C-alpha positions in Angstrom: 0.0 0.0 0.0 2.8 2.4 1.0 5.1 2.1 -2.0 8.8 3.0 -2.2 8.0 5.6 -4.8 5.6 7.3 -2.5 8.2 7.4 0.3 10.7 8.8 -2.2 8.3 11.6 -3.2 7.5 12.4 0.4 11.2 12.7 1.1 11.8 15.1 -1.8 8.7 17.2 -1.1 9.5 17.6 2.6 13.1 18.5 1.8 12.0 21.1 -0.7 9.6 22.7 1.7 12.1 22.7 4.6 14.7 24.5 2.5 12.0 27.1 1.8 10.8 27.6 5.4 14.0 27.0 7.4 16.7 29.7 7.3 19.9 27.8 7.8 22.1 30.9 7.7 20.1 32.5 10.6 20.3 29.3 12.6 24.0 29.1 12.0 24.5 32.7 13.3 22.4 31.8 16.4 24.5 28.6 16.8 21.5 26.4 16.4 21.1 23.1 14.5 20.8 23.6 10.8 18.7 21.7 8.3 20.2 18.9 6.3 18.5 17.2 3.4 16.4 14.2 4.2 17.0 10.7 3.0 14.6 8.0 2.0 15.8 5.9 5.0 15.1 8.8 7.3 11.6 9.3 6.0 10.9 5.6 6.8 12.3 6.1 10.3 10.1 9.1 10.7 7.0 7.2 9.8 8.1 4.4 12.2 8.5 6.9 15.0 4.9 8.2 14.4 3.6 4.6 14.6 5.5 4.0 17.8 4.0 7.1 19.3 0.6 5.6 18.6 1.5 2.5 20.6 3.4 4.3 23.4 1.3 7.4 24.1 2.6 10.3 26.2 0.7 13.5 26.9 3.4 15.8 25.5 5.7 15.3 22.5 8.8 16.6 24.4 8.4 13.7 26.9 9.7 11.2 24.3 13.1 13.0 24.6 13.1 13.6 28.3 16.2 12.0 29.8 15.8 13.4 33.3 13.9 10.3 34.3 14.2 6.7 33.1 10.6 6.0 33.9 9.0 8.0 31.0 11.6 8.4 28.3 11.6 6.2 25.2 15.2 5.3 24.2 14.0 3.8 20.9 12.9 7.2 19.7 15.7 9.5 20.9 18.3 7.1 19.6 16.9 7.5 16.1 16.1 11.3 16.1 17.0 14.3 18.1 14.0 16.4 19.2 14.9 19.3 16.9 15.3 17.0 13.9 12.0 15.3 14.5 10.2 18.6 15.0 11.8 20.0 11.8 10.6 17.1 9.7 7.1 17.1 11.4 6.7 20.9 10.8 7.6 20.6 7.1 6.1 17.3 6.1 4.5 17.8 2.7 2.2 15.5 0.7 2.5 17.2 -2.7 5.2 19.0 -4.7 5.5 22.4 -3.1 6.8 24.0 -6.4 3.5 23.4 -8.2 1.0 26.2 -8.2 -1.9 26.0 -5.6 -5.5 26.8 -6.0 -7.5 28.2 -2.9 -10.7 26.7 -4.3 -9.4 23.1 -4.0 -8.1 22.3 -0.5 -7.7 18.6 -1.3 -4.8 19.3 -3.7 -2.5 19.1 -0.6 -3.3 15.4 -0.2 -4.2 14.2 -3.7 -0.9 12.3 -4.5 -0.9 10.3 -1.3 -4.7 9.5 -1.4 -4.4 8.4 -5.0 -1.4 6.2 -4.3 -2.9 4.4 -1.3 -6.4 4.0 -2.5 -5.4 2.8 -6.0 -3.0 0.2 -4.5 -5.7 -0.9 -2.1 -8.1 -1.5 -5.0 -5.4 -3.3 -7.1 -4.0 -5.8 -4.5 -7.3 -7.0 -3.0 -10.7 -8.0 -4.3 -13.3 -7.3 -1.6 -16.2 -9.6 -0.8 -19.7 -9.0 -2.2 -21.2 -7.0 0.6 -19.9 -3.4 1.1 -21.0 -0.5 3.3 -20.9 3.3 3.0 -20.7 5.5 6.0 -18.9 8.5 7.5 -15.6 8.3 9.3 -14.3 11.1 11.6 -10.7 12.2 11.7 -10.0 14.0 15.1 -9.0 17.6 14.5 -9.7 20.7 16.5 -7.7 23.3 14.6 -9.1 26.0 12.3 -10.5 24.8 9.1 -13.7 25.3 7.0 -14.0 21.5 6.7 -14.5 20.8 10.4 -17.8 18.9 11.0 -19.8 18.1 14.1 -21.5 14.7 14.2 -23.0 14.0 17.7 -23.7 10.3 17.0 -20.0 9.5 16.4 -17.5 8.8 19.2 -15.3 11.6 17.8 -17.8 14.4 17.5 -15.5 17.2 16.1 -13.1 16.7 13.2 -12.8 16.1 9.5 -15.5 14.0 7.9 -14.6 11.3 5.3 -16.9 9.1 3.3 -15.7 5.5 3.3 -16.6 2.5 1.2 -15.5 -0.6 3.2 -15.8 -4.4 3.1 -18.6 -5.4 5.5 -16.7 -8.6 6.6 -13.1 -7.5 6.9 -13.4 -3.7 7.3 -11.1 -3.3 4.3 -11.2 0.3 3.0 -12.0 0.1 -0.8 -12.5 3.8 -1.4 -12.2 7.1 0.5 -13.2 10.7 0.0 -12.7 13.7 2.3 -15.7 16.1 2.7 -14.8 19.7 1.9 -18.0 21.4 2.8 -21.1 22.6 0.8 -20.7 23.9 -2.7 -23.1 25.6 -5.1 -24.3 23.4 -8.0 -26.8 24.0 -10.8 -30.1 22.2 -10.9 -29.1 20.0 -13.8 -26.4 18.3 -11.7 -27.4 15.4 -9.4 -27.5 15.9 -5.7 -24.4 16.1 -3.5 -25.1 12.8 -1.7 -25.8 11.0 -5.0 -22.5 12.3 -6.4 -20.6 11.1 -3.3 -22.0 7.6 -3.6 -21.4 7.4 -7.3 -17.8 8.5 -6.8 -17.3 5.9 -4.1 -18.6 3.0 -6.2 -16.5 4.1 -9.2 -14.6 1.0 -10.3 -16.9 -1.7 -9.0 -19.8 -1.3 -11.4 -20.9 -4.3 -13.3 -19.4 -6.9 -10.9 -22.5 -7.7 -8.8 -21.5 -6.0 -5.6 -24.0 -5.0 -2.9 -23.8 -1.7 -1.2 -25.5 -1.0 2.2 -26.2 2.7 3.1 -28.0 4.5 5.9 -30.9 7.0 5.4 -28.5 9.9 4.8 -27.5 8.5 1.3 -30.6 6.5 0.2 -33.0 7.8 -2.4 -35.2 6.4 -5.1 -33.3 7.9 -8.0 -29.9 6.7 -6.6 -31.0 3.1 -6.2 -32.4 3.0 -9.7 -29.1 4.3 -11.1 -27.2 1.7 -9.1 -29.4 -1.1 -10.3 -28.7 0.0 -13.9 -24.9 -0.3 -13.1 -25.5 -3.9 -11.8 -24.8 -2.8 -8.2 -27.2 -3.9 -5.5 -28.3 -1.3 -2.9 -30.1 -1.6 0.4 -30.6 0.9 3.2 -32.9 2.8 5.4 -34.6 5.8 3.9 -36.5 8.9 5.1 -40.2 8.8 4.7 -40.3 12.3 3.1 -38.1 11.0 0.2 -40.6 8.2 -0.8 -43.5 10.3 -2.2 -46.1 7.9 -0.9 -49.8 8.4 -1.6 -52.3 9.4 1.1 -53.8 5.9 1.2 -50.4 4.2 1.7 -49.4 6.7 4.3 -52.6 6.1 6.3 -52.2 2.4 6.1 -48.7 2.6 7.3 -49.6 4.8 10.3 -52.2 2.2 11.4 -49.7 -0.7 11.5 -49.5 -2.8 14.7 -46.3 -3.7 16.5 -44.1 -6.1 14.5 -46.4 -5.8 11.5 -44.7 -5.9 8.0 -45.8 -4.4 4.7 -44.1 -4.6 1.3 -44.6 -2.0 -1.4 -43.0 -2.8 -4.8 -42.3 -1.0 -8.1 -40.7 -2.2 -11.3 -37.2 -2.2 -9.8 -37.4 -1.3 -6.1 -38.9 -2.9 -3.0 -39.9 -0.9 0.1 -40.4 -2.9 3.3 -42.1 -1.1 6.2 -41.8 -2.7 9.6 -43.0 -1.3 12.9 -40.6 -2.3 15.6 -40.2 0.3 18.4 -40.9 2.8 15.6 -41.5 2.7 11.9 -38.5 1.4 9.8 -38.5 2.1 6.1 -36.1 -0.2 4.2 -35.5 0.3 0.5 -33.8 -2.3 -1.7 -33.2 -2.8 -5.4 -32.4 -6.5 -5.3 -34.4 -8.1 -2.4 -37.7 -9.9 -2.8 -40.6 -9.7 -0.3 -39.9 -12.1 2.5 -39.6 -12.5 6.3 -37.2 -14.1 8.7 -37.5 -14.9 12.4 -34.6 -14.1 14.7 -34.0 -14.2 18.5 -33.2 -10.7 19.9 -32.2 -9.6 23.3 -34.9 -7.7 25.2 -34.3 -4.3 26.7 -34.7 -3.7 30.4 -37.7 -1.5 30.1 -39.4 -4.3 28.0 -39.0 -6.9 30.7 -42.1 -7.0 32.9 -41.0 -9.4 35.6 -38.0 -9.1 37.9 -36.0 -11.9 36.2 -32.3 -11.3 35.8 -29.8 -12.4 33.1 -30.1 -12.2 29.4 -33.7 -12.6 28.1 -34.4 -13.0 24.4 -37.5 -12.8 22.3 -38.4 -14.1 18.9 -38.9 -11.3 16.4 -40.1 -11.5 12.8 -38.6 -9.0 10.5 -38.2 -8.4 6.7 -35.2 -10.1 5.0 -33.9 -6.7 3.9 -33.7 -5.6 7.5 -31.9 -8.7 8.6 -29.3 -8.3 5.9 -28.9 -4.6 6.6 -28.1 -5.3 10.3 -25.7 -8.0 9.3 -23.6 -6.0 6.7 -23.9 -2.3 7.6 -21.1 -2.3 10.2 -18.0 -2.3 7.9 -17.1 1.4 8.4 -17.8 1.3 12.1 -15.5 -1.7 12.5 -12.8 0.2 10.6 -13.3 3.2 12.9 -12.9 1.0 16.0 -9.8 -0.7 14.6 -8.1 2.6 13.6 -8.8 4.2 17.0 -6.6 1.8 18.9 -3.2 3.2 18.0 -3.8 6.7 16.7 -0.7 8.9 17.5 -1.9 11.8 19.7 0.4 14.5 18.1 -1.1 18.0 18.1 -0.9 20.0 14.9 -2.7 23.0 13.5 -2.5 21.7 10.0 -5.4 19.5 9.0 -3.5 17.6 6.3 -1.0 16.3 8.9 -4.0 14.5 10.6 -5.0 13.2 7.2 -1.5 12.0 6.7 -1.6 9.9 9.9 -5.1 8.7 9.0 -4.0 7.5 5.5 -1.1 5.6 7.2 -3.7 3.8 9.3 -5.6 2.9 6.2 -2.5 1.4 4.6 -1.6 -0.7 7.7 -5.2 -1.9 8.2 -5.6 -2.9 4.6 -2.3 -4.7 4.4 -3.1 -6.6 7.6 -6.3 -8.0 6.0 -4.2 -9.3 3.0 -1.5 -10.7 5.3 -4.2 -12.4 7.5 -5.9 -14.1 4.6 -2.6 -15.3 3.1 -1.5 -16.9 6.3 -4.9 -18.5 6.8 -4.7 -20.1 3.4 -1.3 -21.5 4.3 -2.6 -22.9 7.6 -0.3 -20.7 9.6 -1.0 -18.6 12.7 -0.9 -14.8 11.9 0.3 -12.1 14.2 -2.2 -9.9 16.0 -2.8 -6.4 14.8 -0.4 -5.0 17.4 2.3 -7.6 16.6 1.9 -6.8 12.9 2.3 -3.1 13.6 5.4 -3.7 15.7 6.9 -5.8 12.9 6.3 -2.9 10.4 8.0 -0.4 12.8 11.0 -2.6 13.2 11.4 -2.9 9.4 11.0 0.8 8.9 13.7 1.8 11.5 16.1 -1.1 10.7 18.3 0.7 8.3 18.5 3.8 10.5 19.6 1.6 13.5 22.3 -0.2 11.5 23.7 3.1 10.2 26.8 4.2 12.0 26.1 7.9 12.1 22.4 8.8 12.2 21.6 12.1 10.6 20.6 14.5 13.4 20.8 18.0 11.9 24.4 18.5 12.9 24.3 17.2 16.4 27.0 15.0 17.8 26.0 11.3 18.0 24.7 9.9 21.2 27.6 8.2 23.2 25.1 5.7 24.6 23.7 4.5 21.2 25.0 1.3 19.8 27.5 1.5 16.9 28.4 -0.9 14.1 29.7 -4.3 15.2 33.4 -4.9 14.7 34.4 -7.9 12.7 37.2 -9.1 15.0 36.5 -9.6 18.7 39.4 -8.6 20.9 40.2 -10.1 24.3 38.2 -8.6 27.1 40.4 -7.0 29.7 39.0 -6.9 33.3 40.0 -4.0 35.5 42.8 -4.8 37.9 42.3 -5.0 41.6 44.9 -2.2 42.2 42.7 0.3 40.3 39.4 -0.7 41.9 38.7 -0.5 45.6 35.7 -2.6 46.6 33.6 -0.5 48.9 30.0 -0.6 49.8 29.4 3.0 48.6 31.3 2.3 45.3 32.5 5.8 45.1 35.7 4.8 43.2 38.0 7.1 45.3 39.2 7.5 48.8 37.5 10.1 51.0 40.7 11.6 52.4 39.6 15.3 52.7 37.6 16.4 55.7 34.5 18.5 55.4 35.0 22.2 56.0 33.6 23.5 59.3 31.6 26.5 58.3 30.0 27.1 61.7 30.6 30.6 62.8 32.1 31.8 59.5 31.2 35.2 58.3 29.1 35.9 55.2 32.0 37.5 53.3 34.2 34.5 53.9 31.5 32.1 52.7 31.1 34.3 49.5 34.8 34.1 48.9 34.8 30.4 49.3 31.9 30.0 46.9 33.5 32.2 44.3 36.8 30.5 44.5 35.1 27.1 44.2 33.2 28.3 41.1 36.4 29.6 39.5 38.3 26.4 40.3 35.5 24.3 38.7 35.3 26.6 35.6 39.1 26.5 35.0 39.5 22.7 35.5 39.4 21.0 32.1 37.4 17.9 31.4 39.3 14.7 32.1 38.2 12.8 29.0 36.2 13.3 25.8 33.4 10.8 25.9 32.9 10.7 22.1 36.5 9.6 21.6 37.6 7.6 24.8 34.8 5.8 26.7 32.0 5.6 24.1 29.9 2.4 24.3 29.5 0.0 21.5 28.1 -3.5 20.9 30.3 -6.5 21.8 31.3 -8.2 18.5 29.7 -11.5 17.9 31.9 -14.6 18.1 31.6 -17.5 15.7 31.5 -20.0 18.5 29.0 -18.2 20.6 25.7 -16.8 19.4 24.9 -14.7 22.4 27.2 -11.6 22.7 26.3 -10.9 26.3 29.1 -10.7 28.8 29.3 -10.2 32.6 29.5 -6.5 33.5 32.8 -6.1 35.4 31.4 -3.3 37.6 28.3 -5.4 38.5 30.5 -8.3 39.3 32.5 -6.3 41.9 29.3 -5.0 43.3 27.8 -8.4 43.7 31.0 -9.7 45.5 30.7 -6.8 47.9 27.0 -7.6 48.5 27.8 -11.2 49.2 30.4 -10.1 51.8 27.8 -7.7 53.3 25.2 -10.5 53.5 27.7 -12.8 55.3 28.3 -10.1 57.9 24.6 -9.5 58.4 24.0 -13.2 58.9 26.7 -13.3 61.6 24.9 -10.5 63.3 21.6 -12.4 63.2 23.3 -15.4 64.9 24.8 -13.1 67.6 21.5 -11.2 68.2 19.2 -14.2 68.9 18.1 -12.7 72.2 16.8 -9.4 70.7 14.1 -10.7 68.4 13.1 -7.4 66.9 16.6 -6.5 65.9 17.1 -9.9 64.3 13.9 -9.5 62.3 15.1 -6.1 61.0 18.4 -7.6 59.9 16.6 -10.6 58.2 14.6 -8.1 56.2 17.7 -6.3 55.1 19.3 -9.7 54.1 16.2 -10.6 52.1 16.5 -7.3 50.2 20.2 -7.8 49.5 19.5 -11.3 48.2 16.8 -10.0 45.9 19.4 -7.6 44.5 21.7 -10.5 43.8 19.1 -12.1 41.6 18.9 -9.2 39.2 20.6 -9.7 35.8 24.1 -8.4 35.4 25.0 -9.2 31.8 25.3 -6.7 29.0 25.8 -6.6 25.2 27.9 -3.4 25.4 31.5 -2.7 26.2 33.9 0.3 26.4 35.2 1.0 23.0 38.6 2.0 24.4 39.3 -0.4 27.3 37.3 -3.4 25.9 35.6 -3.9 29.3 31.9 -5.1 29.4 29.9 -2.3 31.0 26.2 -1.7 31.6 24.7 1.6 30.6 23.6 3.1 34.0 25.1 3.4 36.6 28.0 1.1 35.8 29.1 3.3 32.9 29.6 6.3 35.2 31.5 4.1 37.6 33.8 2.8 34.8 34.6 6.4 33.8 35.5 7.2 37.4 37.8 4.2 37.6 39.6 5.1 34.3 40.0 8.8 35.2 42.9 10.2 37.2 40.8 12.9 38.8 37.2 11.9 39.8 36.0 15.0 41.5 33.9 16.0 38.5 31.8 12.9 38.5 28.9 11.9 40.7 28.7 8.8 43.0 27.3 5.6 41.6 24.5 3.7 43.3 25.3 0.5 45.2 22.8 -1.8 43.6 23.6 -3.7 40.4 22.0 -2.2 37.3 19.0 -3.9 35.7 
């Protein structure tokens, strides 16, 4: 559905628009990140990040790049894009060639190329089943646009309205049109609704398909035209569109509950059924007939106090039964597409349509994938698993690339780099350089704290100023991008798993074992004081739980070839390899997870 040519065009159009909107010279003077041309690989990765944001939803876009806490950040996104680069692409995403002239009378020209590509591929690669349904679908959008609609019956009441032709069984989107608002037309042209239906069924005429509509679309003239095109049509209709005679209207008004009447013409059948209210069902292919079905009763219809599910046998026209069975194709598509919609705010309506069209492509491709695996007697993935597989395929090339384009920013020292061909021997840190302590500070605490009690304000100010000057003039001990950058451990031919024991975690675990032994001796000595022994036993249980945590890693220091976890062992490793450790923070005691 989403072809390589479409991705190539999106890349070129977005690059052309960004060059026009972003002033790189001004950014260079302000020492900000400048724009660099997009690649096809980067556009795929951008789409993959948008799909990821639909699965992992956060209330604010900036939270995906928030590294102040490990609880909410998403490493899979900030390893691929910097925040500025992602926002630059998102702000300049373009669905058509920006160099072409634009017309203010046709707002849909902004999305025509992408709509034509996805819908035409959907119609080419899949033949839908016989029964189709036509209904509205809402795209959530609260910005400023003349195309915004309000439909209170829909779950999403405000947004852009699209007319959808979908398969009743699989919810496969066959055709799609965006509503642009009312337009003036001459009396010789057909009605607006009829034109919408005729445009949706364009391409399926003469093949015996059946289309189900609601009363918003149904009319006598439309159903006669569809019958002439060898397209079956069935749907509810408003009574004021029927042009019934006075005698027929009076007979219908006197109908009893569950009574059925059939009115026929040369090509149409009107079935009138009084259920809770009068139901007018128009069809151009049904014949008069009735069917009996069990239906669940409503609470207000149950007279006694019986609980549980109570059903009743109801006789209804065949056209009503088929309508209830096949009308929910678009509603099913709305439900499926609402599960993983990325909640990214934008003032541009076509950005929301861009995300909506991506959902159409994924949903339609999943229907084809599901049917192929069913024919091969294989178990298909779930919709979520299928979406995750697509995301991995989109970002695969960007992950394998050594230097990810990030608008001039330095590469992240914690991101994995390309795997080396030859694996060098792993050197463990010597015992002379590492002092095993319970606080794992990595240095001896030889200096005493300054006693500031009774000191004057001026002396404190001098002390602070001298400390600031001393910190500002002291150079950095090492360049992280060149010395202690992390990379993946090269894969060995004799060993499939590249995980190695983190040397820092190993030292911490040895220290914890010694501490546990000491605590157990205290428990044996303090048998008389029961409360004290219970407290120590609780501490021992916590320490033993810490020992069970994994301590293997797939990363090592690029310079020293020592297996190191990311946090906090990486900071501890830097402290141990530095001559001066005053500029680094202390590391936690517990092994990293």
